[in-house]
C-alpha positions in Angstrom: -137.2 -202.0 76.4 -137.8 -204.6 79.1 -134.8 -206.1 80.9 -134.4 -209.5 82.6 -132.6 -210.3 85.8 -132.3 -213.5 87.9 -133.6 -213.9 91.4 -132.9 -216.5 93.8 -135.0 -217.1 97.0 -132.2 -218.7 99.0 -132.4 -222.0 101.2 -133.0 -220.0 104.5 -136.0 -218.3 103.0 -137.4 -221.5 101.5 -137.0 -223.3 104.8 -138.9 -220.5 106.6 -141.7 -220.7 104.0 -141.2 -217.1 102.8 -141.3 -217.8 99.0 -144.8 -216.7 98.6 -144.3 -213.5 100.6 -141.0 -212.6 98.6 -142.8 -213.3 95.3 -145.8 -211.1 96.3 -143.3 -208.3 96.9 -141.6 -208.8 93.7 -144.8 -208.7 91.7 -146.1 -205.8 93.7 -143.2 -203.7 92.6 -144.0 -204.3 88.9 -141.5 -207.0 88.2 -143.0 -209.8 86.0 -142.0 -213.4 86.7 -141.1 -214.9 83.4 -139.8 -218.3 84.7 -139.8 -220.0 88.0 -138.5 -223.3 89.3 -137.1 -225.0 92.5 -133.6 -226.2 92.5 -131.3 -228.1 95.0 -127.8 -227.3 93.8 -125.1 -229.7 94.7 -121.7 -228.3 95.8 -120.2 -228.3 92.3 -123.3 -226.5 90.8 -123.1 -223.9 93.6 -119.4 -223.5 92.8 -120.1 -223.1 89.2 -122.7 -220.5 89.7 -120.6 -218.4 92.2 -117.4 -218.9 90.3 -116.9 -215.3 90.1 -116.2 -215.3 93.8 -113.9 -218.4 93.8 -111.0 -216.2 95.1 -112.9 -214.8 98.0 -112.5 -216.0 101.6 -116.3 -216.7 101.8 -116.6 -218.8 98.7 -116.4 -222.1 100.4 -119.0 -221.2 103.1 -121.3 -219.6 100.5 -121.3 -222.7 98.2 -121.9 -225.0 101.2 -124.9 -222.7 102.2 -126.3 -222.6 98.7 -126.1 -226.3 98.4 -127.5 -227.0 101.8 -131.3 -227.0 100.7 -133.7 -226.1 97.9 -133.9 -222.7 96.4 -136.2 -221.0 94.0 -134.8 -219.4 90.9 -136.7 -217.0 88.8 -136.3 -214.8 85.7 -137.8 -211.3 86.3 -138.6 -208.7 83.7 -139.3 -205.0 83.8 -137.9 -201.7 82.6 -134.6 -201.6 84.5 -135.2 -205.0 86.2 -131.6 -205.3 87.6 -131.8 -202.0 89.4 -135.5 -202.4 90.4 -134.9 -205.9 92.0 -131.6 -204.8 93.7 -133.5 -201.9 95.3 -136.2 -204.4 96.6 -133.7 -206.7 97.9 -131.7 -204.1 99.9 -128.2 -204.0 100.9 -126.3 -207.3 101.2 -125.6 -206.7 104.8 -129.0 -206.8 106.5 -128.1 -204.2 109.2 -127.3 -201.7 106.2 -130.5 -202.6 104.2 -133.3 -200.0 104.3 -136.6 -200.6 106.1 -139.1 -202.3 103.7 -136.6 -204.3 101.8 -136.5 -208.0 101.6 -133.2 -208.3 103.3 -134.0 -206.0 106.1 -137.1 -207.8 107.0 -136.1 -211.4 106.4 -132.2 -211.9 106.3 -130.7 -213.8 109.2 -127.2 -212.5 108.5 -124.9 -211.6 105.6 -124.8 -215.1 104.1 -128.4 -216.2 104.9 -129.8 -212.9 103.6 -132.7 -214.7 102.0 -132.3 -213.6 98.3 -129.8 -213.1 95.4 -130.2 -210.9 92.4 -127.9 -210.1 89.5 -125.7 -207.1 89.8 -125.5 -206.0 86.2 -127.3 -206.8 82.8 -124.3 -208.8 81.7 -124.3 -211.0 84.8 -128.1 -211.2 84.6 -127.6 -213.0 81.2 -124.9 -215.3 82.4 -126.9 -216.2 85.6 -130.3 -216.7 83.7 -128.5 -219.0 81.2 -127.0 -220.9 84.1 -130.5 -222.2 85.2 -132.8 -221.7 82.3 -133.0 -222.6 78.7 -135.1 -220.3 76.3 -137.9 -222.7 76.2 -138.5 -222.3 80.0 -138.7 -218.4 79.8 -142.2 -217.0 79.0 -142.0 -213.8 76.8 
């Protein structure tokens, strides 16, 4: 059965005109885009999305960054979509990411690492529902 996951193309990648290249790589791996839109979160929206990290020392910096410019959010679908997209993204720290992954090739640093992806099916559902209603997702 197909699984869905959330993908975010972060402000640093949008600013550098990498959205098309990242979407091309997503589709090339067999992940299907089921919803896609541009957003520009304000600080409170970024805090809401990243609430799971609210007790971490990087929370304020992360939410400042994620509200600093537009991002593209997408619902991706495939068998094992969460794992497939996380493999394509690469490690959070770009210096630890494997060659050929999005973060290895495009990340500027650990925060401006170009993309976000859900880390579990449960978080994927919560994150998708944060940005999309069911009418916006094509099945």
